[in-house]
C-alpha angles and dihedrals in degrees: 000000000000089000090054092051090046090051089050090051091051092050091047089051092052093048091048089050089058094058115099098228095163094060091042091056092046091050090049091051098048140055125202110239127195121202121186123209134179104227125192120192118192125219114302094009119113101170136068140183122229127178115229117225093225135026119267109252112263087345087280103161091180088081093059111110131175137213118185125197089222132054102276139106113238114203129201112245109167143344126207108211095200100051097024088231115158122201113210125192134183094064125145113255123242094017141118117219144159110246118197115197119197119195142151120262134185109274094187103060097141102040115078092163093058091044090053092050092047090051088060098037097092090053092046091047091051091050091052092050092049095043095054097062091041091052089047092051092047090051092052096048098038096042096233 
């Protein structure tokens, strides 16, 4: 019977290994925010600054995404973490458009205890996954 329980522990460990905990923790910690701006570019100008209403989570500018109301491809250029000012390039000159900016923000602004736990969660999860097979092997070889 102990071999059957050890085998079940090994299968459970394998199944737990397949779970994408890091992305789940990231999704729990963040919210996607969309800010809309009316942006006017004068003649011969193809960039514009906008000020985001909230800070980008962990200053990760890879989460910034644009949707423009006209046919153009806005491109992220720079982000000032102090002023939350975002420089966008690739805009059409001499045009007015609505520019929607999607980005990740911190969803847990008022809970330092949960943030502390989530900082340690990937390590705790790794220890659980490593401990299950070790406990299963010990149970097999010691007969307990």
